[in-house]
ROGU-422183 format. One record per residue (C-alpha): residue number from 1; residue in three letters; y, x, z. Coordinates in steps of 0.5 Angstrom, whole numbers, plus 2048, in hexadecimal, padded with zeros to 3 digits. Layout:
% ROGU-422183
> NUM;Ala;Y;X;Z $
...
This chain:
% ROGU-422183
> 1;Met;835;7AE;859 $
> 2;Lys;82E;7B3;85A $
> 3;Met;82C;7AF;855 $
> 4;Ser;832;7B2;850 $
> 5;Arg;832;7B8;853 $
> 6;Leu;82C;7B9;851 $
> 7;Val;82C;7B7;849 $
> 8;Arg;833;7BB;84A $
> 9;His;82F;7C1;84C $
> 10;Cys;829;7BF;846 $
> 11;Ser;82F;7BF;841 $
> 12;Asn;832;7C6;843 $
> 13;Phe;829;7C9;844 $
> 14;Ala;829;7C6;83C $
> 15;Ile;830;7CA;83A $
> 16;Thr;82D;7D0;83D $
> 17;Phe;827;7D0;83B $
> 18;Cys;828;7CE;833 $
> 19;Phe;82D;7D4;833 $
> 20;Ile;828;7D8;836 $
> 21;Ala;823;7D6;831 $
> 22;Tyr;828;7D6;82B $
> 23;Cys;82A;7DF;82E $
> 24;Leu;822;7E0;82E $
> 25;Ser;821;7DC;827 $
> 26;Cys;826;7E1;824 $
> 27;Ile;823;7E7;827 $
> 28;Ser;81D;7E6;824 $
> 29;Ala;820;7E5;81D $
> 30;Ser;822;7EA;819 $
> 31;Gln;828;7EE;81A $
> 32;Val;82B;7EC;814 $
> 33;Lys;833;7EF;813 $
> 34;Asn;836;7F0;80C $
> 35;Thr;83A;7F6;80E $
> 36;Leu;837;7FC;810 $
> 37;Gly;83D;801;814 $
> 38;Val;83D;808;814 $
> 39;Asn;837;80B;817 $
> 40;Glu;834;805;817 $
> 41;Ser;82D;802;815 $
> 42;Phe;828;7FE;815 $
> 43;Val;81F;7FD;815 $
> 44;Leu;81D;7FC;80E $
> 45;Tyr;816;7FE;810 $
> 46;Tyr;816;7F7;815 $
> 47;Gly;819;7F2;810 $
> 48;Asp;820;7F2;811 $
> 49;Phe;825;7F2;80C $
> 50;Leu;82D;7F3;80B $
> 51;Glu;82F;7EB;808 $
> 52;Ser;834;7E9;805 $
> 53;Ser;839;7E4;809 $
> 54;Asn;838;7DE;805 $
> 55;Gln;830;7DF;806 $
> 56;Arg;82E;7E0;7FF $
> 57;Phe;82D;7E7;7FE $
> 58;Arg;829;7EC;802 $
> 59;Leu;827;7F4;801 $
> 60;Thr;821;7F5;803 $
> 61;Ile;81B;7FA;801 $
> 62;Ile;817;7F8;7FD $
> 63;Ser;80F;7FA;7FA $
> 64;Pro;80D;7F9;7F4 $
> 65;Ala;807;7FE;7F3 $
> 66;Asn;804;801;7F9 $
> 67;Trp;807;805;7FC $
> 68;Thr;80E;805;7F8 $
> 69;Tyr;813;804;7FB $
> 70;Phe;81A;800;7F8 $
> 71;Leu;821;7FE;7FC $
> 72;Ala;822;7F7;7F8 $
> 73;Ile;828;7F2;7F8 $
> 74;Gln;824;7EA;7F9 $
> 75;Tyr;828;7E5;7F6 $
> 76;Val;825;7DF;7FC $
> 77;Tyr;824;7D7;7FB $
> 78;Met;820;7D3;800 $
> 79;Asn;81C;7DA;802 $
> 80;Gln;81A;7DC;7FC $
> 81;Pro;81C;7E3;7FA $
> 82;Phe;81E;7E5;7F3 $
> 83;Asn;81F;7ED;7F2 $
> 84;Ile;826;7EE;7EE $
> 85;Trp;827;7F5;7EF $
> 86;Ala;824;7FB;7F2 $
> 87;Ala;826;803;7F2 $
> 88;Asn;821;809;7F2 $
> 89;Asn;81A;808;7F3 $
> 90;Tyr;817;80D;7F7 $
> 91;Gln;810;80F;7F7 $
> 92;Thr;80C;811;7FD $
> 93;Pro;807;816;7FB $
> 94;Ala;807;817;803 $
> 95;Arg;807;80F;804 $
> 96;Lys;80D;80F;808 $
> 97;Gln;810;808;808 $
> 98;Pro;817;807;808 $
> 99;Ala;81A;805;80F $
> 100;Tyr;821;805;811 $
> 101;Leu;827;805;80C $
> 102;Ile;82E;809;80F $
> 103;Met;834;808;80E $
> 104;Asn;835;810;80F $
> 105;Val;83C;813;812 $
> 106;Asp;83B;817;80B $
> 107;Gly;83D;811;807 $
> 108;Arg;836;812;804 $
> 109;Leu;831;80B;804 $
> 110;Val;82A;80D;806 $
> 111;Val;823;80C;807 $
> 112;Asp;820;80F;80D $
> 113;Asp;819;80E;80E $
> 114;Ser;816;80D;815 $
> 115;Phe;817;814;817 $
> 116;Asn;81E;814;814 $
> 117;Asn;81C;819;80E $
> 118;Leu;821;817;809 $
> 119;Leu;81D;814;803 $
> 120;Phe;822;813;7FE $
> 121;Val;82A;811;7FE $
> 122;Val;82C;80B;7FA $
> 123;Asn;833;80C;7F8 $
> 124;Gly;831;813;7F6 $
> 125;Glu;835;812;7EF $
> 126;Gln;83B;813;7F3 $
> 127;Ser;840;819;7F2 $
> 128;Ala;841;81A;7F8 $
> 129;Met;83F;817;7FF $
> 130;Ile;846;814;803 $
> 131;Ser;844;814;80B $
> 132;Ser;844;80E;80E $
> 133;Thr;843;809;809 $
> 134;Thr;840;803;80A $
> 135;Ala;83B;7FF;807 $
> 136;Ala;83B;7F7;806 $
> 137;Leu;837;7F2;801 $
> 138;Leu;83C;7ED;7FE $
> 139;Asp;83C;7E6;7FD $
> 140;Asn;83A;7E7;7F6 $
> 141;Gly;834;7EC;7F6 $
> 142;Asn;839;7F2;7F6 $
> 143;Leu;836;7F8;7FA $
> 144;Val;83D;7FC;7FC $
> 145;Leu;83F;802;7FF $
> 146;Arg;846;802;802 $
> 147;Ala;84A;808;805 $
> 148;Pro;84E;807;80A $
> 149;Gly;854;803;807 $
> 150;Gly;850;7FE;803 $
> 151;Ile;84F;802;7FD $
> 152;Thr;84A;802;7F9 $
> 153;Val;845;808;7F8 $
> 154;Trp;83E;806;7F6 $
> 155;Gln;83C;800;7F4 $
> 156;Ser;834;7FC;7F2 $
> 157;Phe;838;7F8;7EC $
> 158;Asp;839;800;7E8 $
> 159;Tyr;831;801;7E9 $
> 160;Pro;82F;7FA;7E5 $
> 161;Ser;827;7FA;7E5 $
> 162;Asn;825;7F3;7E1 $
> 163;Thr;829;7EE;7E4 $
> 164;Trp;830;7EC;7E3 $
> 165;Pro;833;7E9;7E8 $
> 166;Gln;83A;7E5;7E7 $
> 167;Gly;840;7EB;7E8 $
> 168;Met;83C;7F0;7E6 $
> 169;Arg;83F;7F5;7DF $
> 170;Ile;83A;7F7;7DA $
> 171;Gly;83D;7FC;7D6 $
> 172;Ile;83F;802;7D5 $
> 173;Phe;844;806;7D9 $
> 174;Asp;848;80D;7DA $
> 175;Leu;849;80E;7D3 $
> 176;Asn;84D;812;7D4 $
> 177;Met;848;817;7D8 $
> 178;Arg;843;81C;7D3 $
> 179;Ile;83E;817;7D4 $
> 180;Pro;83F;810;7D5 $
> 181;Arg;83B;80C;7DB $
> 182;Gln;837;805;7D8 $
> 183;Ser;836;800;7DC $
> 184;Ile;830;7FC;7D8 $
> 185;Leu;82C;7F8;7DB $
> 186;Thr;824;7FB;7DB $
> 187;Ser;81D;7F5;7DB $
> 188;Leu;817;7F7;7DE $
> 189;Ser;812;7FB;7DA $
> 190;Thr;80B;7FA;7DB $
> 191;Phe;804;7FA;7D9 $
> 192;Asp;806;7F6;7D3 $
> 193;Glu;80D;7F6;7D2 $
> 194;Pro;810;7FC;7D0 $
> 195;Asn;819;7FC;7D4 $
> 196;Ser;81E;7FA;7D0 $
> 197;Thr;826;7FB;7D1 $
> 198;Leu;82B;7F5;7D1 $
> 199;Ala;831;7F9;7D0 $
> 200;Val;839;7FA;7CD $
> 201;Asp;838;7FC;7C5 $
> 202;His;83B;804;7C3 $
> 203;Ser;83D;803;7BE $
> 204;Ser;841;7FC;7BF $
> 205;Thr;843;7FB;7C7 $
> 206;Lys;843;7F4;7C6 $
> 207;Glu;83C;7F1;7C4 $
> 208;Leu;836;7F1;7C8 $
> 209;Ile;830;7F5;7C6 $
> 210;Val;829;7F4;7C8 $
> 211;Met;823;7FB;7C7 $
> 212;Gln;81D;7FE;7C7 $
> 213;Asp;81C;805;7C6 $
> 214;Gly;823;805;7C3 $
> 215;Val;822;7FF;7BE $
> 216;Val;826;7FA;7BF $
> 217;Tyr;822;7F4;7BE $
> 218;Trp;828;7EF;7C0 $
> 219;Arg;82F;7EE;7BF $
> 220;Ser;834;7E8;7C3 $
> 221;Gly;839;7E9;7BD $
> 222;Ile;840;7EB;7BD $
> 223;Trp;844;7E9;7C3 $
> 224;Asp;849;7E4;7C0 $
> 225;Gly;84E;7E4;7C7 $
> 226;Leu;84B;7DE;7C9 $
> 227;Lys;843;7DF;7C9 $
> 228;Phe;83C;7E2;7C5 $
> 229;Ser;83A;7DE;7BF $
> 230;Ser;833;7DF;7C2 $
> 231;Leu;834;7DD;7C9 $
> 232;Asp;837;7D7;7C8 $
> 233;Phe;833;7D3;7CA $
> 234;Phe;834;7D6;7D0 $
> 235;Ala;83B;7D2;7D2 $
> 236;Arg;838;7CB;7D2 $
> 237;Phe;835;7CF;7D9 $
> 238;Gly;83C;7D0;7DB $
> 239;Val;83B;7D8;7D9 $
> 240;Thr;841;7DC;7D7 $
> 241;Phe;842;7E2;7D4 $
> 242;Ser;848;7E7;7D7 $
> 243;Tyr;849;7EE;7D3 $
> 244;Phe;84F;7F3;7D4 $
> 245;Ser;850;7FA;7D1 $
> 246;Asp;855;800;7D2 $
> 247;Ala;854;807;7D0 $
> 248;Asn;851;809;7D6 $
> 249;Glu;84B;803;7D6 $
> 250;Ser;849;7FC;7D2 $
> 251;Phe;844;7F7;7D5 $
> 252;Phe;842;7F0;7D5 $
> 253;Thr;841;7EC;7DC $
> 254;Trp;840;7E5;7DD $
> 255;Asn;83F;7DE;7E2 $
> 256;Cys;83D;7D8;7E2 $
> 257;Ser;842;7D2;7E4 $
> 258;Thr;83C;7CD;7E5 $
> 259;Asp;838;7D2;7EA $
> 260;Pro;83B;7D8;7ED $
> 261;Tyr;833;7DA;7EF $
> 262;Ala;830;7D9;7E9 $
> 263;Leu;82D;7E1;7E5 $
> 264;Leu;82C;7E3;7DF $
> 265;Trp;826;7E6;7DF $
> 266;Phe;823;7EC;7D9 $
> 267;Ser;81B;7EA;7D9 $
> 268;Thr;816;7F0;7D7 $
> 269;Thr;816;7ED;7D0 $
> 270;Gly;81D;7EE;7CF $
> 271;Asn;81F;7E7;7CF $
> 272;Ile;826;7E5;7D3 $
> 273;Thr;825;7DF;7D8 $
> 274;Val;82A;7DB;7DC $
> 275;Ile;827;7D9;7E2 $
> 276;Ser;82B;7D3;7E7 $
> 277;Gly;82C;7D6;7EE $
> 278;Asp;827;7D2;7F1 $
> 279;Phe;822;7D4;7EB $
> 280;Gly;820;7CD;7E9 $
> 281;Ala;823;7CD;7E2 $
> 282;Asn;824;7D4;7DC $
> 283;Arg;824;7D5;7D6 $
> 284;Ser;822;7DB;7D2 $
> 285;Met;826;7DD;7CC $
> 286;Ala;824;7E5;7C7 $
> 287;Val;81E;7E2;7C7 $
> 288;Cys;81C;7E6;7C1 $
> 289;Asp;815;7E9;7C2 $
> 290;Glu;811;7E3;7C4 $
> 291;Ile;80E;7DD;7C0 $
> 292;Asp;80D;7D6;7C2 $
> 293;Glu;80E;7D0;7BE $
> 294;Asn;812;7CD;7C4 $
> 295;Lys;818;7D2;7C3 $
> 296;Ser;81E;7D0;7C1 $
> 297;Lys;822;7D3;7BB $
> 298;Glu;828;7D5;7C1 $
> 299;Gln;823;7D9;7C5 $
> 300;Ser;823;7DE;7C0 $
> 301;Leu;82A;7DD;7BD $
> 302;Gly;82C;7E5;7BD $
> 303;Cys;825;7E8;7BB $
> 304;Thr;825;7EE;7B5 $
> 305;Asn;81E;7EE;7B5 $
> 306;Pro;81D;7F5;7B2 $
> 307;Cys;817;7F3;7AE $
> 308;Gly;819;7ED;7AB $
> 309;Gly;818;7E5;7AE $
> 310;Gly;80F;7E9;7B1 $
> 311;Asp;812;7EC;7B5 $
> 312;Gly;80F;7E9;7BC $
> 313;Phe;809;7E9;7BE $
> 314;Arg;803;7E5;7C0 $
> 315;Glu;7FE;7E6;7C5 $
> 316;Ile;7F6;7E4;7C3 $
> 317;Trp;7F0;7E6;7C6 $
> 318;Gly;7EA;7E9;7C3 $
> 319;Glu;7E8;7F0;7BE $
> 320;Leu;7EB;7F0;7B6 $
> 321;Asp;7E7;7F4;7B1 $
> 322;Val;7EE;7F8;7AE $
> 323;Trp;7F0;7FC;7B3 $
> 324;Asp;7F3;804;7AF $
> 325;Gly;7F7;807;7B5 $
> 326;Tyr;7F5;80B;7BB $
> 327;Thr;7FA;80E;7C0 $
> 328;Tyr;7F8;810;7C7 $
> 329;Ser;7FE;813;7CA $
> 330;Asp;800;80C;7CC $
> 331;Gln;7FD;809;7D1 $
> 332;Thr;800;801;7D1 $
> 333;Leu;801;7FC;7CD $
> 334;Ala;808;7FD;7CD $
> 335;Gly;808;804;7CB $
> 336;Cys;803;801;7C5 $
> 337;Lys;808;7FB;7C4 $
> 338;Leu;80F;800;7C4 $
> 339;Lys;80A;804;7BE $
> 340;Cys;808;7FE;7BA $
> 341;Arg;80F;7FA;7BB $
> 342;Thr;813;800;7B7 $
> 343;Asn;80E;801;7B2 $
> 344;Cys;80F;7FA;7AD $
> 345;Ser;808;7FB;7AA $
> 346;Cys;804;7FB;7B0 $
> 347;Tyr;802;7F3;7B2 $
> 348;Ala;7FE;7F4;7B7 $
> 349;Tyr;7FD;7F8;7BD $
> 350;Ser;7F9;7F9;7C4 $
> 351;Tyr;7F5;7FE;7C9 $
> 352;Ile;7F0;802;7CA $
> 353;Thr;7EC;802;7CF $
> 354;Tyr;7E8;808;7D2 $
> 355;Asn;7E2;805;7D0 $
> 356;Gln;7E4;804;7C9 $
> 357;Gly;7E6;80D;7C8 $
> 358;Gly;7EC;80D;7CD $
> 359;Trp;7F3;80B;7CF $
> 360;Gly;7F7;80A;7C9 $
> 361;Cys;7FA;804;7C3 $
> 362;Lys;7F6;801;7BD $
> 363;Thr;7FA;7FE;7B8 $
> 364;Thr;7F9;7FC;7B1 $
> 365;Arg;7FD;7FB;7AA $
> 366;Ser;7F9;7F5;7A7 $
> 367;Arg;7FD;7F0;7A7 $
> 368;Lys;7F7;7EC;7A8 $
> 369;Gly;7F0;7ED;7AB $
> 370;Gln;7EB;7E8;7AF $
> 371;Leu;7E9;7E6;7B6 $
> 372;Leu;7E2;7EA;7B7 $
> 373;Tyr;7E0;7E8;7BE $
> 374;Ser;7E4;7E4;7C4 $
> 375;Gly;7E5;7E9;7CA $
> 376;Thr;7E9;7EC;7CF $
> 377;Gln;7ED;7F0;7CA $
> 378;Arg;7F4;7EF;7CA $
> 379;Ile;7F7;7EF;7C3 $
> 380;Phe;7FE;7ED;7C1 $
> 381;Val;800;7EB;7B9 $
> 382;Arg;806;7EC;7B6 $
> 383;Asp;808;7E3;7B4 $
> 384;Ser;807;7E6;7AC $
> 385;Phe;800;7E8;7AD $
> 386;Asp;7FA;7E4;7AA $
> 387;Leu;7F5;7E3;7AF $
> 388;Ala;7EE;7E1;7AC $
> 389;Gly;7E8;7DD;7B1 $
> 390;Lys;7E9;7D9;7B6 $
> 391;Glu;7EE;7DB;7BB $
> 392;Leu;7EB;7DB;7C2 $
> 393;Asn;7EE;7DB;7C9 $
> 394;Ser;7F5;7DD;7C7 $
> 395;Thr;7FB;7DC;7CB $
> 396;Pro;802;7DB;7C6 $
> 397;Ser;807;7DE;7CB $
> 398;Pro;80D;7D8;7CF $
> 399;Gly;812;7D7;7CA $
> 400;Leu;818;7D6;7CF $
> 401;Ala;815;7DC;7D4 $
> 402;Pro;812;7E2;7D3 $
> 403;Leu;80A;7E2;7D5 $
> 404;Ala;809;7E6;7DB $
> 405;Ser;805;7EB;7DB $
> 406;Pro;800;7EF;7DF $
> 407;Ala;803;7F4;7E4 $
> 408;Phe;7FD;7F8;7E2 $
> 409;Ala;7F8;7FA;7DC $
> 410;Pro;7F0;7F8;7DD $
> 411;Ser;7EF;7FF;7DF $
> 412;Pro;7F3;805;7E0 $
> 413;Pro;7FA;805;7DD $
> 414;Ser;7FF;804;7E2 $
> 415;Val;805;800;7E2 $
> 416;Val;80B;804;7DF $
> 417;Tyr;811;804;7E3 $
> 418;Pro;818;805;7E0 $
> 419;Ser;81D;80A;7E1 $
> 420;Pro;820;80C;7E7 $
> 421;Gly;825;807;7E9 $
> 422;Leu;821;801;7E6 $
> 423;Ala;81B;7FD;7EA $
> 424;Pro;816;7F8;7E8 $
> 425;Leu;81A;7F1;7EA $
> 426;Ala;816;7EB;7EB $
> 427;Ser;818;7E4;7E7 $
> 428;Pro;81B;7DD;7EB $
> 429;Pro;815;7DB;7F0 $
> 430;Leu;816;7D3;7EE $
> 431;Ala;819;7D4;7E7 $
> 432;Pro;814;7D0;7E2 $
> 433;Ser;816;7D6;7DD $
> 434;Pro;815;7DB;7DE $
> 435;Pro;80F;7DC;7E2 $
> 436;Ser;810;7DF;7E9 $
> 437;Val;80D;7E6;7EA $
> 438;Val;80B;7E7;7F1 $
> 439;Tyr;80B;7EE;7F5 $
> 440;Pro;808;7F1;7FA $
> 441;Met;80D;7F2;800 $
> 442;Pro;80B;7F8;804 $
> 443;Ser;805;7F8;809 $
> 444;Ala;80A;7FA;80F $
> 445;Thr;80F;7F5;80C $
> 446;Lys;80B;7EE;80C $
> 447;Lys;807;7F0;813 $
> 448;Ser;80E;7F1;816 $
> 449;Lys;811;7EA;814 $
> 450;Lys;80A;7E6;816 $
> 451;Trp;80C;7E9;81C $
> 452;Lys;813;7E7;81C $
> 453;Val;810;7E0;819 $
> 454;Lys;80B;7DE;81F $
> 455;Leu;811;7E1;824 $
> 456;Ser;817;7DD;821 $
> 457;Ile;810;7D7;821 $
> 458;Gly;80F;7D9;829 $
> 459;Val;816;7D8;82C $
> 460;Leu;817;7D3;828 $
> 461;Val;811;7CF;82B $
> 462;Thr;812;7D2;831 $
> 463;Phe;819;7CE;832 $
> 464;Leu;816;7C8;82F $
> 465;Gly;812;7C7;834 $
> 466;Ala;816;7C9;839 $
> 467;Leu;81C;7C4;837 $
> 468;Ile;817;7BE;836 $
> 469;Leu;814;7C0;83D $
> 470;Leu;81C;7C0;83F $
> 471;Tyr;81D;7B9;83C $
> 472;Leu;817;7B6;83F $
> 473;Phe;819;7B9;846 $
> 474;Cys;821;7B6;845 $
> 475;Cys;81E;7B0;843 $
> 476;Leu;818;7AF;848 $
> 477;Gln;81D;7B0;84D $
> 478;Cys;823;7AC;84A $
> 479;Lys;81D;7A7;84B $
> 480;Asn;81C;7A7;851 $
> 481;Gly;823;7A6;853 $
> 482;Asp;823;7A0;84E $
> 483;Ser;81D;79D;851 $
> 484;Arg;820;79F;858 $
> 485;Gly;826;79C;856 $
> 486;Leu;823;796;853 $
> 487;Arg;81E;795;859 $
> 488;Glu;826;794;85E $
> 489;Phe;828;791;858 $
> 490;Asn;824;78B;858 $
> 491;Ser;823;78B;85F $
> 492;Ala;82A;78A;860 $
> 493;Lys;82A;784;85B $
> 494;Arg;825;781;860 $
> 495;Leu;828;782;866 $
> 496;Val;82F;781;865 $
> 497;Leu;82F;77C;85F $
> 498;Arg;82B;777;863 $
> 499;Asp;82F;771;860 $
> 500;Lys;82F;76F;859 $
> 501;Arg;836;76D;858 $
> 502;Val;837;774;85C $
> 503;Asp;833;778;855 $
> 504;Asp;836;774;850 $
> 505;Glu;83D;775;851 $
> 506;Leu;83D;77C;855 $
> 507;Pro;83D;781;84F $
> 508;Phe;839;787;84F $
> 509;Phe;83D;78D;84B $
> 510;Gly;83A;793;848 $
> 511;Phe;83C;79A;84B $
> 512;Thr;83E;79C;844 $
> 513;Ile;842;796;844 $
> 514;Ile;846;798;84A $
> 515;Glu;846;7A0;849 $
> 516;Ile;84A;79E;842 $
> 517;Ala;84E;799;846 $
> 518;Thr;850;79E;84B $
> 519;Asn;850;7A5;846 $
> 520;His;84B;7A7;84A $
> 521;Phe;84E;7A6;851 $
> 522;Ala;854;7AA;84F $
> 523;Asp;859;7AD;854 $
> 524;Glu;85F;7AA;852 $
> 525;Asn;85B;7A3;853 $
> 526;Leu;859;7A3;85A $
> 527;Leu;85D;79E;85D $
> 528;Gly;85B;7A0;864 $
> 529;Gln;856;7A1;869 $
> 530;Gly;852;79D;86D $
> 531;Gly;84D;79E;873 $
> 532;Phe;847;79D;86E $
> 533;Gly;849;7A0;868 $
> 534;Pro;84F;7A1;863 $
> 535;Val;852;79B;860 $
> 536;Tyr;855;79C;857 $
> 537;Lys;858;799;853 $
> 538;Gly;854;797;84D $
> 539;Lys;855;793;846 $
> 540;Leu;850;790;842 $
> 541;His;850;78F;83B $
> 542;Asp;852;788;83B $
> 543;Gly;859;78C;83F $
> 544;Gln;858;788;845 $
> 545;Glu;859;78D;84B $
> 546;Ile;854;78D;850 $
> 547;Ala;853;791;857 $
> 548;Val;84E;796;859 $
> 549;Lys;84B;797;85F $
> 550;Arg;846;79C;85F $
> 551;Leu;842;79C;865 $
> 552;Lys;841;7A4;868 $
> 553;His;839;7A6;867 $
> 554;Met;83A;7A9;86E $
> 555;Ser;83D;7A2;872 $
> 556;Gly;837;79F;874 $
> 557;Phe;839;79A;870 $
> 558;Gly;831;799;86E $
> 559;Met;82E;793;86A $
> 560;Glu;82F;78E;870 $
> 561;Gln;836;790;871 $
> 562;Phe;837;78E;869 $
> 563;Lys;834;788;869 $
> 564;Asn;837;785;870 $
> 565;Glu;83E;787;86B $
> 566;Val;83C;785;864 $
> 567;Thr;83A;77E;868 $
> 568;Val;840;77D;86D $
> 569;Ile;844;77F;868 $
> 570;Ser;842;77A;862 $
> 571;Lys;843;775;866 $
> 572;Leu;84A;776;869 $
> 573;Gln;84F;773;866 $
> 574;His;856;772;868 $
> 575;Arg;85D;774;865 $
> 576;Asn;85E;77A;86A $
> 577;Leu;857;77E;869 $
> 578;Val;857;783;862 $
> 579;Arg;851;77E;85E $
> 580;Leu;84A;781;85C $
> 581;Leu;849;782;854 $
> 582;Gly;842;786;855 $
> 583;Tyr;83F;78B;857 $
> 584;Cys;83A;791;854 $
> 585;Ile;833;794;858 $
> 586;His;832;79C;853 $
> 587;Arg;82D;7A1;857 $
> 588;Glu;831;7A2;85C $
> 589;Glu;838;79F;85B $
> 590;Arg;83A;798;85F $
> 591;Ile;840;797;85C $
> 592;Leu;844;790;85D $
> 593;Ile;849;78D;857 $
> 594;Tyr;84F;789;85A $
> 595;Glu;855;786;856 $
> 596;Phe;85B;78A;856 $
> 597;Leu;861;787;85A $
> 598;Pro;867;78B;857 $
> 599;Asn;86D;789;85B $
> 600;Lys;868;789;862 $
> 601;Ser;865;78F;867 $
> 602;Leu;85E;78F;864 $
> 603;Asp;85C;794;86A $
> 604;Ser;85F;78F;870 $
> 605;Ile;85A;78A;86B $
> 606;Val;854;78E;86B $
> 607;Phe;854;790;872 $
> 608;Ala;856;78A;875 $
> 609;Val;84F;787;872 $
> 610;Thr;84C;78E;874 $
> 611;Cys;84E;78C;87B $
> 612;Leu;84B;785;879 $
> 613;Leu;845;787;877 $
> 614;Asn;843;78B;87E $
> 615;Met;846;785;883 $
> 616;Pro;840;784;888 $
């Protein structure tokens, strides 16, 4: 009985300990929630984030460049984040890092520094602020601000970056206003690539177009009510588009019947790529600016190619002998590309380094040239350019995915960032193409996340260690109890069952069998109470009814007395005596099992036997 109490105490202690450890682990984790109430906030500085209820989207701070921060929404799969949206970038001349995201009482969602100084307002485009507004990150990645009554007054889906999640609308809105609002995708501008835009054509709102510097390079084809002719290939992935138009707005949206988390990504080179929710598969369309023999015809559908079939550029390394144009107003390859791509007489371009007389572009109008020598100079030539000489270290672009360009040039030119509302976004980390671009997180956030990881690991290790020690302690106690019971049982066998005939004929019952037979010694099975303990009615698994005499622990009924009763009663046989069927020894339990006589008084029989045993 004492051992049973000990086991129960150990079990209760283990349950309590597990609950406390669980609470500690919850405290050590980030303060994750999907809604910011009125005047609520969370700490961006320590890596906290707003998370959708399905745990697939996060709202947090990222820093792709030193002291430049973006409030970004990330799609997360297997702890791999992929940036799908970014609010206005915040330059920090005084190196004030964003610290808090606050839903103010006046309806503004603001980002403050650690001294509670305002850095920027997330919903600054909202025409009128409404008090008591709340913010929520939905399960489709949309950050919405809702006024009392549930009316949406602002949403991130109205201000796209370079990713088109399912449910987002791309089109033209407020057509009855003097200046309608456009919802467009804008690719990341890098040192190599100018930004491109994916938008609804103004002249025909039933068509999507890709533009660079005001020039259309790709068309989806007119919407026929079911599909686009240039994007029909996406239907194989379960992608379907929808179109809506009235006097106030015209827009497209899309969904994927096979993958609710699939995304459309607008790459740095202006390709449209469908990415699966597990980053396991992707396919690019609108591939107009890449030369690759593996590029399928379907991928080039819709390319307008203003300069004909030779619109794509191929990258080589070295130096040409035919440069005839030099400009010094552009300091990036992206600017040089725009100059050459829009000029059909330009057949190659490169950039001018500082040791060549400054920063700028060099181009050629010659259709052919010779590669003089190899080197570190990057040159981009049209597919129609006739290159003489041996090509050294040539690096053609991949066919199905844009080449991840370096974030910075070898020397002073800095990264060109898109206009406010657009932010550099990383490509999917796990997809085979496009290649992933890893942006560093703020240093303080890194430290805070490392601290959280260490704290969580510490709590987990402490919890597991204590649980193991508790388990070993309980096992040791149970082992000691079992050993003591086993010794007593063996002693009982040696003392009681000295007669081999009795040993063979009197069975030993397991304690579990007795518990099940008596329904754990339930009160409704109690037949009576004797001087040495209660008697219970039971039924074995084969249907046989039994009477179970459970000797009291405080009755002084030790091993010797138990030996005498088992030995004597097992040998007694009389028609007026109840027959002993077996016995049980379990730790401190001493139990006798008799046959059950429903038509007679079991109490009188048991007590008569007890009196007989106590006679001198």
